[in-house]
N, C-alpha and C positions, 0 to 999 in steps of 0.2 A: 563413892566407889571405894571399895576397901582393897587391901593388898591382895587378897585371894582372887578378886575379879581381875585385877591387873595381870596376875600370872596366867589366868586362863586366856586372856587376850593375847599375851606373848606367845603362848603355846600354839594358839591358832594361826598366828602370823608365821611362826617358824615352820609349821606344817605346810604353809603355802610355799615357803622358800624351798623346802625339800622337794615339793612337787615340781617347781620351776627347775630345779637342778636336774630332776629326772628327765625333763623335756629337752633341756639344752643339748645333750649329745646327739639326739635324734635330728635336731636342727643342723648341727654341724655337718652331719653325714650328708645331708641334702645340699648344704652349701658347697661342699667340696665337689659334689657331682656337678652342681651349677657352675662352679669355677672352672672345672675341666671342660665343659662344653663351650663356656665363654672363651677359654684359651684357644680352643680349636677355631672358633669363629675369628678371633683376633689374628691368628696366624694366617687364615684363609684371606682375610681382608688385607693383611700386609703383603701377601703375594700379589693380590690384584692391584694394590697401590703401586708396587714396583713397576708393573707392566705399563701403567698409564700415568706417570708422574706429570707430563705435559698436559694431560687432560684436566688434572686437578688443579694445577697452579697457572696454567696457560703459558704462553711464551714470555720471556723476559722483556723483550723490546715491546711487545704489544700482541694483541690477538689478531690472527690472520683472518681476513675478510675476503670472501670470494667475489671477484669483479666479473662482469660479463665479458666472456672470452676465455674463461677457465683459469685465469691467472689469479694468484693470491696477493692481495695488498695488505700490508701490516698497518693496523691502526696505532698511531703513536700515542704514548702516554707521557705526560710530564713527570718523569720519575725524579731524577737528581739534578735536573736543569735549575730548578729554583733554589736548590741548596748550594749550587756552584756559583750562580750569579747572585750576589747579595743585593746590589743596587746600582743604578747608573750613577756616575760621578757627574754632578751638575755644577760646573764652574765656568768661568769666562774663557779660560784656555780650552776647556773641553768643547765649548760652543764653537770656537774657531776651528778646532779640529773636525767638527761635524761638516764643515764646508769641504774638507779634503776626503770625505767618506771614512772618517776615522771616529770611532765612538769609544768612550772610556766607561769601564765598569769596575766596581769593587767586587772582588771574588774572594772565595774562601782561601785560607792560607795553604791548604794542601792541593789546590787546584793546578793542573798543568795545561799546557797549550791545547793538547788534544781534547781534554774534557771540557775546556772553555769553548772550543770550536763546535763540539757536539751540542753543548748547551744553547749556544747562539742559534745553531741550526734548528734545534728542537723548538725553541721559544718563538723565534722570529721567522723561521722558514727560509733563512738566507745562509748560504755557506760562505764563511769569510775567507779572504785571500791570505791575510797575514794577522798574526797576533803577537804582540809584545807584552812581556809581563815585567812589572816593576814591584819590588818589595818596598814599602814605605815604612821607615822606622818611626816608632812612636816618640813624640817629643817629651822632653822633661818639662814638668809643670810644677807650679807652686802656688798654694792658696794659703796666704799668711805665713805661718811657720811650718806648715805641713808640706813636704815634698813629695812628689810622686811621678809617675810615667804613664803616658797614654799607651794603649796597646797598639802594636804594629798591624799593618794590613797589607793586602795585595792588591794591585791595580793592574787591569788588563787593557791595553789599547787594541781595538779590534778594527781592522781594515776591511771594508766591504768592497765588492766589485763595482765598477762604474755603473751608474744608473740606479743602484739599489740604495734604499734609505730606510732608517728606523725612526719612528715617532717616539722619541724619548721625552722631548721638552713639551709635550702637549699640555700638561696641567700646571706648568710652572709659569 
């Protein structure tokens, strides 16, 4: 293939490019009209969404279920209960407190008494009588020459009504 043949190929490819350039403005015009119609649809959809946000996302506590008798009963979801209650504290002292209807849980650092009571009610289905919260400070520890500190945590002592129990020590 000589130099002259290469020039002919370049000319034919440049002709295709100019043809494509001529077609692009026509495509842009149609795209703009499509964008306008899509924008109208989006605005219309947004207006419909504002009218029925609860239908889209449901109720925060749970979905309402109709029960025989015309009343609505809310189905509970385990939302943040398992984020608040980290784990039950299983120690000898906590086992003795279990005889007095008091149970000990490790909870998140930002949890308060109201959130803990709701979480206990949600997970175990029992409304506690009293809740005591204790902040446990992390101990200073040392491994050889390296010194450090364990992180602190929060402990909650939950008092349940008479006759109500929780099976925490099943698998222990």
